[in-house]
MARRO-577839 format. One record per residue (C-alpha): residue number from 1; residue in one letter; x, y, z. Coordinates in steps of 0.001 Angstrom, whole numbers, plus 500000, padded with zeros to 6 digits. Example, Ala and Ser with C-alpha at 12.3 -4.5 7.8 and 13.67 -1.06 7.14 Angstrom:
seq->1&type->A&x->512300&y->495500&z->507800
seq->2&type->S&x->513670&y->498940&z->507140
This chain:
seq->1&type->X&x->479506&y->275217&z->474760
seq->2&type->X&x->475385&y->275682&z->475116
seq->3&type->X&x->472729&y->274190&z->472558
seq->4&type->X&x->470662&y->276454&z->471135
seq->5&type->X&x->467013&y->276402&z->471981
seq->6&type->X&x->464979&y->274559&z->469549
seq->7&type->X&x->461749&y->275803&z->468488
seq->8&type->X&x->458757&y->274600&z->470254
seq->9&type->X&x->457184&y->273320&z->466430
seq->10&type->X&x->460423&y->271817&z->465478
seq->11&type->X&x->460743&y->269808&z->468741
seq->12&type->X&x->460664&y->266184&z->469256
seq->13&type->X&x->457978&y->265137&z->471736
seq->14&type->X&x->458443&y->261839&z->473742
seq->15&type->X&x->455729&y->259621&z->474897
seq->16&type->X&x->458745&y->256906&z->476200
seq->17&type->X&x->462283&y->257568&z->476683
seq->18&type->X&x->464565&y->256598&z->473994
seq->19&type->X&x->468236&y->256017&z->474059
seq->20&type->X&x->469320&y->257095&z->470625
seq->21&type->X&x->472731&y->255596&z->471147
seq->22&type->X&x->471069&y->252084&z->471882
seq->23&type->X&x->469151&y->252302&z->468269
seq->24&type->X&x->471525&y->250200&z->466114
seq->25&type->X&x->469148&y->250426&z->462703
seq->26&type->X&x->466627&y->253036&z->461686
seq->27&type->X&x->463994&y->252034&z->459313
seq->28&type->X&x->461840&y->254913&z->457448
seq->29&type->X&x->459119&y->255325&z->455361
seq->30&type->X&x->459146&y->257391&z->452228
seq->31&type->X&x->455888&y->259186&z->451515
seq->32&type->X&x->455229&y->262272&z->453894
seq->33&type->X&x->458144&y->260901&z->455890
seq->34&type->X&x->461582&y->261169&z->454402
seq->35&type->X&x->459556&y->262732&z->451209
seq->36&type->X&x->457026&y->265490&z->452138
seq->37&type->X&x->454211&y->266667&z->449358
seq->38&type->X&x->452181&y->270147&z->449365
seq->39&type->X&x->449517&y->268210&z->450969
seq->40&type->X&x->446586&y->270511&z->449198
seq->41&type->X&x->448510&y->270105&z->445561
seq->42&type->X&x->448431&y->266134&z->446088
seq->43&type->X&x->445302&y->265426&z->447823
seq->44&type->X&x->443419&y->268016&z->445004
seq->45&type->X&x->444938&y->265968&z->442078
seq->46&type->X&x->444029&y->262502&z->443923
seq->47&type->X&x->440254&y->263752&z->444635
seq->48&type->X&x->440199&y->264663&z->440905
seq->49&type->X&x->441604&y->261483&z->439707
seq->50&type->X&x->439226&y->259810&z->442113
seq->51&type->X&x->436264&y->261741&z->440987
seq->52&type->X&x->436835&y->260683&z->437413
seq->53&type->X&x->436890&y->257024&z->438348
seq->54&type->X&x->433481&y->257613&z->439864
seq->55&type->X&x->431860&y->259317&z->437327
seq->56&type->X&x->432699&y->255993&z->435218
seq->57&type->X&x->431053&y->253710&z->437710
seq->58&type->X&x->428037&y->256151&z->437207
seq->59&type->X&x->427922&y->258330&z->440353
seq->60&type->X&x->426784&y->262091&z->439782
seq->61&type->X&x->430073&y->263349&z->441258
seq->62&type->X&x->430312&y->266514&z->438534
seq->63&type->X&x->429846&y->269427&z->440484
seq->64&type->X&x->431671&y->267911&z->443867
seq->65&type->X&x->435058&y->269701&z->444762
seq->66&type->X&x->438204&y->268835&z->447625
seq->67&type->X&x->438486&y->271627&z->450168
seq->68&type->X&x->441222&y->270347&z->452916
seq->69&type->X&x->440007&y->272976&z->455282
seq->70&type->X&x->437169&y->270366&z->456025
seq->71&type->X&x->438841&y->267601&z->456844
seq->72&type->X&x->441379&y->266631&z->458983
seq->73&type->X&x->443198&y->263483&z->460056
seq->74&type->X&x->442089&y->261691&z->463352
seq->75&type->X&x->438339&y->261631&z->462421
seq->76&type->X&x->436634&y->258579&z->462101
seq->77&type->X&x->433680&y->257746&z->459237
seq->78&type->X&x->430458&y->256112&z->460714
seq->79&type->X&x->429584&y->253865&z->458459
seq->80&type->X&x->426321&y->253480&z->460293
seq->81&type->X&x->425136&y->257103&z->460210
seq->82&type->X&x->427196&y->258726&z->457137
seq->83&type->X&x->429001&y->260607&z->459670
seq->84&type->X&x->432383&y->262102&z->459973
seq->85&type->X&x->433249&y->262135&z->464012
seq->86&type->X&x->435634&y->263501&z->466412
seq->87&type->X&x->436170&y->261822&z->469620
seq->88&type->X&x->437744&y->261959&z->472969
seq->89&type->X&x->440545&y->259321&z->473855
seq->90&type->X&x->437799&y->257581&z->475396
seq->91&type->X&x->435585&y->257136&z->472188
seq->92&type->X&x->433116&y->259838&z->473365
seq->93&type->X&x->432034&y->261849&z->469902
seq->94&type->X&x->432010&y->265526&z->470825
seq->95&type->X&x->431560&y->266941&z->467313
seq->96&type->X&x->429917&y->265343&z->464616
seq->97&type->X&x->428708&y->266261&z->460627
seq->98&type->X&x->426408&y->264243&z->459132
seq->99&type->X&x->427718&y->264342&z->455079
seq->100&type->X&x->429098&y->267710&z->455134
seq->101&type->X&x->426520&y->269293&z->457395
seq->102&type->X&x->427453&y->269635&z->461302
seq->103&type->X&x->425246&y->268287&z->463881
seq->104&type->X&x->424322&y->270561&z->466370
seq->105&type->X&x->425418&y->269876&z->469998
seq->106&type->X&x->422064&y->268126&z->470893
seq->107&type->X&x->422125&y->266323&z->467795
seq->108&type->X&x->424894&y->264587&z->468441
seq->109&type->X&x->424228&y->263656&z->471740
seq->110&type->X&x->421370&y->262241&z->470699
seq->111&type->X&x->422767&y->260263&z->467836
seq->112&type->X&x->425823&y->259053&z->469978
seq->113&type->X&x->424165&y->258773&z->473638
seq->114&type->X&x->425554&y->255410&z->474733
seq->115&type->X&x->427942&y->255054&z->471653
seq->116&type->X&x->431487&y->255067&z->471608
seq->117&type->X&x->433886&y->255180&z->469152
seq->118&type->X&x->435422&y->251716&z->469123
seq->119&type->X&x->437980&y->251343&z->466021
seq->120&type->X&x->438094&y->247696&z->466406
seq->121&type->X&x->434699&y->247675&z->464931
seq->122&type->X&x->433256&y->247374&z->461190
seq->123&type->X&x->431359&y->250220&z->461589
seq->124&type->X&x->434338&y->252971&z->462222
seq->125&type->X&x->437440&y->253529&z->459884
seq->126&type->X&x->439775&y->255997&z->460978
seq->127&type->X&x->441192&y->258665&z->459012
seq->128&type->X&x->445324&y->258186&z->460218
seq->129&type->X&x->447026&y->259408&z->457480
seq->130&type->X&x->447337&y->262763&z->455325
seq->131&type->X&x->446587&y->260672&z->451922
seq->132&type->X&x->442910&y->259722&z->453756
seq->133&type->X&x->442019&y->263864&z->453730
seq->134&type->X&x->440571&y->263077&z->449735
seq->135&type->X&x->438909&y->259788&z->451358
seq->136&type->X&x->437118&y->261206&z->453725
seq->137&type->X&x->435945&y->264349&z->451799
seq->138&type->X&x->434552&y->262075&z->448763
seq->139&type->X&x->432415&y->260435&z->451300
seq->140&type->X&x->430799&y->263214&z->452837
seq->141&type->X&x->429732&y->264458&z->449332
seq->142&type->X&x->428481&y->261285&z->448885
seq->143&type->X&x->426222&y->261073&z->451750
seq->144&type->X&x->424948&y->264490&z->450827
seq->145&type->X&x->424358&y->263281&z->447330
seq->146&type->X&x->422688&y->259885&z->448687
seq->147&type->X&x->420480&y->262071&z->450762
seq->148&type->X&x->419150&y->264553&z->448453
seq->149&type->X&x->418075&y->261398&z->445922
seq->150&type->X&x->420806&y->261709&z->443378
seq->151&type->X&x->422068&y->258461&z->444205
seq->152&type->X&x->420140&y->255104&z->444599
seq->153&type->X&x->419136&y->254580&z->448091
seq->154&type->X&x->419702&y->250914&z->447734
seq->155&type->X&x->423649&y->251390&z->447595
seq->156&type->X&x->423385&y->252963&z->451595
seq->157&type->X&x->426691&y->254734&z->453109
seq->158&type->X&x->428826&y->251921&z->453546
seq->159&type->X&x->428512&y->250948&z->450013
seq->160&type->X&x->429330&y->254654&z->449496
seq->161&type->X&x->432451&y->254131&z->451228
seq->162&type->X&x->433653&y->250766&z->449370
seq->163&type->X&x->433014&y->253456&z->445944
seq->164&type->X&x->435200&y->255832&z->447403
seq->165&type->X&x->437779&y->253436&z->448185
seq->166&type->X&x->437947&y->251461&z->444949
seq->167&type->X&x->438116&y->254887&z->443206
seq->168&type->X&x->441056&y->255992&z->445388
seq->169&type->X&x->442738&y->252733&z->444759
seq->170&type->X&x->442132&y->253021&z->440874
seq->171&type->X&x->443426&y->256042&z->441167
seq->172&type->X&x->446816&y->255380&z->442955
seq->173&type->X&x->447420&y->251993&z->441036
seq->174&type->X&x->446652&y->252866&z->437433
seq->175&type->X&x->450131&y->255076&z->437627
seq->176&type->X&x->448113&y->258250&z->436175
seq->177&type->X&x->448575&y->259976&z->439685
seq->178&type->X&x->452075&y->259288&z->440552
seq->179&type->X&x->452732&y->260264&z->436868
seq->180&type->X&x->451688&y->263923&z->437472
seq->181&type->X&x->453725&y->263944&z->440567
seq->182&type->X&x->456594&y->262810&z->438518
seq->183&type->X&x->455754&y->264877&z->435609
seq->184&type->X&x->455783&y->267872&z->437930
seq->185&type->X&x->457756&y->267505&z->441602
seq->186&type->X&x->458402&y->271388&z->442039
seq->187&type->X&x->454337&y->271594&z->441918
seq->188&type->X&x->453605&y->268520&z->444718
seq->189&type->X&x->457325&y->267808&z->446524
seq->190&type->X&x->458383&y->270210&z->449312
seq->191&type->X&x->462330&y->269217&z->449637
seq->192&type->X&x->463521&y->269469&z->452960
seq->193&type->X&x->467564&y->269574&z->453144
seq->194&type->X&x->467406&y->269452&z->457007
seq->195&type->X&x->465657&y->265987&z->456691
seq->196&type->X&x->468404&y->264917&z->454749
seq->197&type->X&x->471577&y->266158&z->456639
seq->198&type->X&x->469450&y->264182&z->459744
seq->199&type->X&x->470264&y->261223&z->457674
seq->200&type->X&x->473496&y->261980&z->456674
seq->201&type->X&x->474539&y->262524&z->460614
seq->202&type->X&x->472823&y->259275&z->461356
seq->203&type->X&x->474624&y->257559&z->458913
seq->204&type->X&x->477917&y->258551&z->459802
seq->205&type->X&x->477454&y->257932&z->463740
seq->206&type->X&x->477038&y->253946&z->462280
seq->207&type->X&x->473247&y->253658&z->462213
seq->208&type->X&x->471818&y->251664&z->459522
seq->209&type->X&x->469708&y->252876&z->457870
seq->210&type->X&x->466490&y->251201&z->455911
seq->211&type->X&x->463932&y->252642&z->453685
seq->212&type->X&x->461060&y->250695&z->453477
seq->213&type->X&x->458037&y->251637&z->451541
seq->214&type->X&x->454770&y->250864&z->450028
seq->215&type->X&x->455889&y->252655&z->447010
seq->216&type->X&x->457179&y->251150&z->443945
seq->217&type->X&x->460728&y->251055&z->442672
seq->218&type->X&x->460390&y->253355&z->439322
seq->219&type->X&x->458268&y->255793&z->441862
seq->220&type->X&x->460913&y->255274&z->444438
seq->221&type->X&x->464087&y->255989&z->442780
seq->222&type->X&x->462656&y->259339&z->440858
seq->223&type->X&x->461367&y->260698&z->444264
seq->224&type->X&x->463868&y->260142&z->446126
seq->225&type->X&x->466852&y->261542&z->443801
seq->226&type->X&x->464438&y->264677&z->443371
seq->227&type->X&x->464212&y->265302&z->447344
seq->228&type->X&x->467702&y->263998&z->448423
seq->229&type->X&x->470636&y->264209&z->445560
seq->230&type->X&x->470659&y->268251&z->445374
seq->231&type->X&x->471580&y->268299&z->449546
seq->232&type->X&x->473743&y->265223&z->450259
seq->233&type->X&x->477691&y->265850&z->450135
seq->234&type->X&x->479582&y->265628&z->446595
seq->235&type->X&x->479965&y->262108&z->445376
seq->236&type->X&x->477396&y->260566&z->447466
seq->237&type->X&x->473665&y->259437&z->445832
seq->238&type->X&x->470971&y->259181&z->447886
seq->239&type->X&x->471250&y->254882&z->447448
seq->240&type->X&x->474627&y->255333&z->449571
seq->241&type->X&x->472839&y->256484&z->452705
seq->242&type->X&x->470582&y->252751&z->452875
seq->243&type->X&x->471952&y->249345&z->453990
seq->244&type->X&x->468605&y->247891&z->453009
seq->245&type->X&x->465873&y->249281&z->450197
seq->246&type->X&x->462655&y->247230&z->450098
seq->247&type->X&x->459841&y->249053&z->447957
seq->248&type->X&x->456111&y->248015&z->447487
seq->249&type->X&x->456745&y->246615&z->450978
seq->250&type->X&x->452308&y->246432&z->451358
seq->251&type->X&x->452483&y->247669&z->454806
seq->252&type->X&x->451132&y->246983&z->457475
seq->253&type->X&x->451129&y->243055&z->456157
seq->254&type->X&x->455071&y->243919&z->455886
seq->255&type->X&x->454830&y->243655&z->459852
seq->256&type->X&x->452081&y->240868&z->460009
seq->257&type->X&x->452592&y->238447&z->457721
seq->258&type->X&x->455625&y->236034&z->456517
seq->259&type->X&x->456111&y->236759&z->453093
seq->260&type->X&x->457637&y->236115&z->449826
seq->261&type->X&x->461169&y->238504&z->449002
seq->262&type->X&x->462073&y->239467&z->445315
seq->263&type->X&x->464989&y->241026&z->444214
seq->264&type->X&x->465214&y->243820&z->441657
seq->265&type->X&x->467592&y->242744&z->439192
seq->266&type->X&x->466629&y->244852&z->436483
seq->267&type->X&x->466295&y->248489&z->438098
seq->268&type->X&x->465329&y->250169&z->434897
seq->269&type->X&x->462967&y->247497&z->433606
seq->270&type->X&x->461872&y->246921&z->437390
seq->271&type->X&x->462125&y->243000&z->436700
seq->272&type->X&x->461976&y->240553&z->439529
seq->273&type->X&x->463321&y->237195&z->440815
seq->274&type->X&x->462796&y->235334&z->443861
seq->275&type->X&x->465289&y->235496&z->446791
seq->276&type->X&x->466002&y->233284&z->448879
seq->277&type->X&x->469371&y->234535&z->450717
seq->278&type->X&x->469901&y->237107&z->452884
seq->279&type->X&x->469137&y->240669&z->452061
seq->280&type->X&x->471888&y->242012&z->450144
seq->281&type->X&x->473410&y->245489&z->451223
seq->282&type->X&x->473122&y->247923&z->448359
seq->283&type->X&x->470427&y->245960&z->446376
seq->284&type->X&x->466729&y->246868&z->446021
seq->285&type->X&x->464045&y->244045&z->447259
seq->286&type->X&x->460420&y->244065&z->446688
seq->287&type->X&x->458069&y->243200&z->449653
seq->288&type->X&x->459779&y->240446&z->452117
seq->289&type->X&x->458662&y->241009&z->455801
seq->290&type->X&x->459977&y->242543&z->458997
seq->291&type->X&x->461395&y->239654&z->460254
seq->292&type->X&x->463817&y->239102&z->457636
seq->293&type->X&x->465008&y->242403&z->458075
seq->294&type->X&x->465496&y->241531&z->461388
seq->295&type->X&x->467526&y->238436&z->460359
seq->296&type->X&x->469496&y->240539&z->458178
seq->297&type->X&x->470243&y->242912&z->460422
seq->298&type->X&x->471035&y->240405&z->463350
seq->299&type->X&x->468687&y->243161&z->465498
seq->300&type->X&x->465540&y->243286&z->466932
seq->301&type->X&x->463089&y->244692&z->469614
seq->302&type->X&x->464106&y->247843&z->470818
seq->303&type->X&x->467343&y->247877&z->468534
seq->304&type->X&x->465354&y->249152&z->465565
seq->305&type->X&x->463680&y->252373&z->465290
seq->306&type->X&x->460846&y->253018&z->462326
seq->307&type->X&x->459866&y->256285&z->461493
seq->308&type->X&x->456754&y->256483&z->459263
seq->309&type->X&x->453424&y->258677&z->459018
seq->310&type->X&x->450844&y->256088&z->458930
seq->311&type->X&x->449462&y->255598&z->462642
seq->312&type->X&x->448725&y->252097&z->461488
seq->313&type->X&x->450489&y->250932&z->458952
seq->314&type->X&x->453649&y->251921&z->460449
seq->315&type->X&x->453759&y->252612&z->463784
seq->316&type->X&x->450784&y->250213&z->465487
seq->317&type->X&x->452053&y->247426&z->464168
seq->318&type->X&x->455723&y->247642&z->464473
seq->319&type->X&x->455056&y->248368&z->468048
seq->320&type->X&x->452342&y->245906&z->468673
seq->321&type->X&x->453971&y->242981&z->466825
seq->322&type->X&x->457552&y->243530&z->466907
seq->323&type->X&x->458310&y->245897&z->469654
seq->324&type->X&x->460566&y->248387&z->467521
seq->325&type->X&x->460555&y->251784&z->468696
seq->326&type->X&x->458916&y->253695&z->466803
seq->327&type->X&x->458531&y->257823&z->465638
seq->328&type->X&x->455615&y->259244&z->464065
seq->329&type->X&x->455911&y->262279&z->461633
seq->330&type->X&x->452783&y->264767&z->461729
seq->331&type->X&x->452982&y->267489&z->459782
seq->332&type->X&x->449972&y->269307&z->461331
seq->333&type->X&x->451654&y->269640&z->464418
seq->334&type->X&x->453536&y->272540&z->463273
seq->335&type->X&x->450547&y->274467&z->462793
seq->336&type->X&x->448978&y->273044&z->465678
seq->337&type->X&x->451385&y->274414&z->468054
seq->338&type->X&x->451398&y->277735&z->466449
seq->339&type->X&x->448188&y->278038&z->467049
seq->340&type->X&x->448500&y->277144&z->470377
seq->341&type->X&x->451263&y->279660&z->470956
seq->342&type->X&x->449145&y->282560&z->469483
seq->343&type->X&x->446221&y->281012&z->471819
seq->344&type->X&x->448892&y->281222&z->475062
seq->345&type->X&x->447263&y->284557&z->476485
seq->346&type->X&x->443581&y->284104&z->475713
seq->347&type->X&x->443708&y->280456&z->477040
seq->348&type->X&x->445463&y->281560&z->480542
seq->349&type->X&x->442259&y->283658&z->480984
seq->350&type->X&x->440395&y->280888&z->479930
seq->351&type->X&x->441936&y->278720&z->482779
seq->352&type->X&x->441556&y->281704&z->485027
seq->353&type->X&x->438063&y->281851&z->484480
seq->354&type->X&x->436935&y->278084&z->484684
seq->355&type->X&x->438796&y->278221&z->488151
seq->356&type->X&x->436512&y->281296&z->488900
seq->357&type->X&x->433701&y->278840&z->487459
seq->358&type->X&x->434325&y->275974&z->489311
seq->359&type->X&x->434739&y->277706&z->492946
seq->360&type->X&x->431014&y->279270&z->491982
seq->361&type->X&x->429661&y->275816&z->491090
seq->362&type->X&x->430863&y->274386&z->494098
seq->363&type->X&x->429224&y->276825&z->496792
seq->364&type->X&x->426190&y->276459&z->494156
seq->365&type->X&x->426072&y->272896&z->494757
seq->366&type->X&x->427134&y->273432&z->499044
seq->367&type->X&x->424009&y->275369&z->499069
seq->368&type->X&x->421662&y->273557&z->497674
seq->369&type->X&x->422656&y->270701&z->499786
seq->370&type->X&x->422265&y->273088&z->502578
seq->371&type->X&x->418621&y->273525&z->501644
seq->372&type->X&x->417978&y->270082&z->501257
seq->373&type->X&x->419088&y->269096&z->504605
seq->374&type->X&x->417128&y->272164&z->506050
seq->375&type->X&x->414290&y->271171&z->504686
seq->376&type->X&x->414209&y->267869&z->505072
seq->377&type->X&x->415805&y->268044&z->508867
seq->378&type->X&x->417775&y->264718&z->508164
seq->379&type->X&x->421521&y->266258&z->509307
seq->380&type->X&x->423409&y->269370&z->510164
seq->381&type->X&x->424466&y->271768&z->507264
seq->382&type->X&x->427711&y->271259&z->505765
seq->383&type->X&x->430436&y->273137&z->507494
seq->384&type->X&x->430666&y->276950&z->506598
seq->385&type->X&x->427462&y->276842&z->504589
seq->386&type->X&x->424189&y->279076&z->504952
seq->387&type->X&x->421305&y->277239&z->503377
seq->388&type->X&x->420156&y->280345&z->501718
seq->389&type->X&x->417682&y->280860&z->498493
seq->390&type->X&x->419038&y->284427&z->497935
seq->391&type->X&x->422843&y->283662&z->498248
seq->392&type->X&x->421853&y->280465&z->495679
seq->393&type->X&x->420258&y->283005&z->493243
seq->394&type->X&x->423173&y->285563&z->492999
seq->395&type->X&x->425279&y->282678&z->492595
seq->396&type->X&x->423462&y->281451&z->489480
seq->397&type->X&x->423494&y->284913&z->488133
seq->398&type->X&x->426978&y->285246&z->488593
seq->399&type->X&x->427618&y->282071&z->486823
seq->400&type->X&x->425525&y->282989&z->483688
seq->401&type->X&x->427447&y->286036&z->483787
seq->402&type->X&x->430954&y->284486&z->483775
seq->403&type->X&x->429296&y->281890&z->481077
seq->404&type->X&x->429577&y->284902&z->478902
seq->405&type->X&x->433151&y->285607&z->478957
seq->406&type->X&x->434112&y->281781&z->479125
seq->407&type->X&x->431837&y->281027&z->475734
seq->408&type->X&x->433937&y->283260&z->472957
seq->409&type->X&x->437155&y->281834&z->474721
seq->410&type->X&x->436190&y->278293&z->474510
seq->411&type->X&x->435057&y->278511&z->470892
seq->412&type->X&x->438222&y->279699&z->469594
seq->413&type->X&x->440084&y->277753&z->471721
seq->414&type->X&x->438271&y->274758&z->469977
seq->415&type->X&x->438871&y->276243&z->466330
seq->416&type->X&x->442751&y->276286&z->466709
seq->417&type->X&x->444232&y->274895&z->463863
seq->418&type->X&x->440985&y->274141&z->461866
seq->419&type->X&x->438065&y->275843&z->462014
seq->420&type->X&x->435582&y->273104&z->461508
seq->421&type->X&x->437348&y->270259&z->463525
seq->422&type->X&x->439496&y->272505&z->465753
seq->423&type->X&x->443289&y->270782&z->467042
seq->424&type->X&x->444476&y->267441&z->465945
seq->425&type->X&x->445264&y->266679&z->469249
seq->426&type->X&x->442417&y->267418&z->471840
seq->427&type->X&x->438970&y->267003&z->471891
seq->428&type->X&x->437238&y->269841&z->473852
seq->429&type->X&x->439323&y->269310&z->477347
seq->430&type->X&x->440378&y->266195&z->476486
seq->431&type->X&x->442985&y->264242&z->474103
seq->432&type->X&x->441810&y->263024&z->471082
seq->433&type->X&x->441330&y->259815&z->469768
seq->434&type->X&x->444158&y->260262&z->467688
seq->435&type->X&x->446163&y->261713&z->470166
seq->436&type->X&x->445190&y->258528&z->472547
seq->437&type->X&x->446781&y->256096&z->469777
seq->438&type->X&x->449693&y->258300&z->469317
seq->439&type->X&x->450398&y->257741&z->472655
seq->440&type->X&x->450153&y->254675&z->472692
seq->441&type->X&x->452223&y->253273&z->469564
seq->442&type->X&x->454569&y->255920&z->468924
seq->443&type->X&x->457324&y->256144&z->471701
seq->444&type->X&x->457892&y->259855&z->469906
seq->445&type->X&x->456436&y->262365&z->467579
seq->446&type->X&x->457506&y->265368&z->465512
seq->447&type->X&x->456241&y->267287&z->462665
seq->448&type->X&x->459223&y->266015&z->459924
seq->449&type->X&x->462599&y->264062&z->459595
seq->450&type->X&x->464306&y->267065&z->459910
seq->451&type->X&x->463721&y->267508&z->463173
seq->452&type->X&x->465726&y->264928&z->463828
seq->453&type->X&x->469216&y->267213&z->462819
seq->454&type->X&x->468084&y->269105&z->466310
seq->455&type->X&x->468993&y->266117&z->468907
seq->456&type->X&x->471880&y->264215&z->467273
seq->457&type->X&x->471973&y->260468&z->466829
seq->458&type->X&x->473835&y->260459&z->470346
seq->459&type->X&x->470806&y->262116&z->472299
seq->460&type->X&x->468672&y->260804&z->475091
seq->461&type->X&x->465520&y->261509&z->474128
seq->462&type->X&x->463286&y->261879&z->477725
seq->463&type->X&x->460036&y->261338&z->478434
seq->464&type->X&x->458112&y->264080&z->480368
seq->465&type->X&x->456640&y->263483&z->483692
seq->466&type->X&x->453129&y->263111&z->483079
seq->467&type->X&x->450618&y->264360&z->485695
seq->468&type->X&x->447709&y->262620&z->486754
seq->469&type->X&x->444662&y->264111&z->487928
seq->470&type->X&x->445489&y->264065&z->491872
seq->471&type->X&x->448503&y->265834&z->491263
seq->472&type->X&x->446711&y->269149&z->490996
seq->473&type->X&x->445137&y->268241&z->494405
seq->474&type->X&x->448255&y->268198&z->496169
seq->475&type->X&x->449962&y->271204&z->494063
seq->476&type->X&x->447264&y->273606&z->494809
seq->477&type->X&x->446537&y->272407&z->498567
seq->478&type->X&x->443313&y->271652&z->499894
seq->479&type->X&x->440249&y->271941&z->497325
seq->480&type->X&x->436984&y->273819&z->497545
seq->481&type->X&x->434019&y->271496&z->498287
seq->482&type->X&x->432856&y->269930&z->495299
seq->483&type->X&x->435893&y->270756&z->493129
């Protein structure tokens, strides 16, 4: 029997080989993991509630609006400069906007000469979840208002960022935003029956499933019932899937600290009681910590897989501290892969032109070196090189013409998926800083939980061979001089 090919945008991409047969328990985050939201609807609503809180704080934000096209996950907020920046895996900034105005290449180079984006520095805040898109948009527009003199100068960019966080926290914590979701779930929630089936497969394969979410119980039970119950086998409810249900987990501290566990003893009124015993299957718990989950399961380390959408809150700490296996949900992958597929022909042509450019540049370098040696007389010319100024001029003319052909293709490649910031996982020809974090902490990544339905709970998810720069030299034979 042959297995049908999986569409590229629905595959699971593996950084480190995972044998799902050896995974005994799988933990899931809820928001943007088991339950996906229509991002524009959610973030527009979050933005509106935060904007109302900023108005109450006296900030002149009446005319600002959320525009999802202006921000992407993976950007960093530079609190020192008031910028949004996109960096390579090494932290070099390749694109920057001050407020909502993009810096030119020369402006960005001057601003960040000698500066690398280090996520360990207080100067930088990383946009690592879809819930942070409204955060980045608010900050950028407040920077504009500050620069226009509409906000007191004494506030500063860090102060603006703190105001943004306070307004968004208020929007999430006062209950009005989640009430909007619960009152009109069809507007905000994008159900996925295949995601439900994937968990049913895992449940019947003997995997011990857990729900570990930062959302509170009242919200969790209503959202999960809406997103799961219509697609479950007859007689089964969403709670039947999970051996452990933990709400208000307060990740990432759930993974880093030892905290008290409470049992939800009245599920209608969400009344809590301190709990000192084991986690009881079928019950709902509040708070607690990952070590208690490990004790309850009698499992640890690579016997547990945790699946979430938050790069740091879900996969960073569960991997770095507990050595759990990790899967990151990146819904943007679907549009990113689609963009790459549509660019494939142009990408091939761009690659061919860049190889031609590298060859010409190598010859230019060799001729310049030959001219230098001939002029100073300290050594023979490089093998096969003629010191010819006319040839040098011809080569430079050819390079200029080649650059004219390369430029539109390079620009198109830099704008895949998002016109302003380009791909999520690339910065220029390099991996993006976000991609490097994914590579470091996520054993695998995929666009949605539903993609696990394509691989079965018994699959071996094998990492692909990773090419190194010198591999190309072996495959292509002897490189040209200077390439």
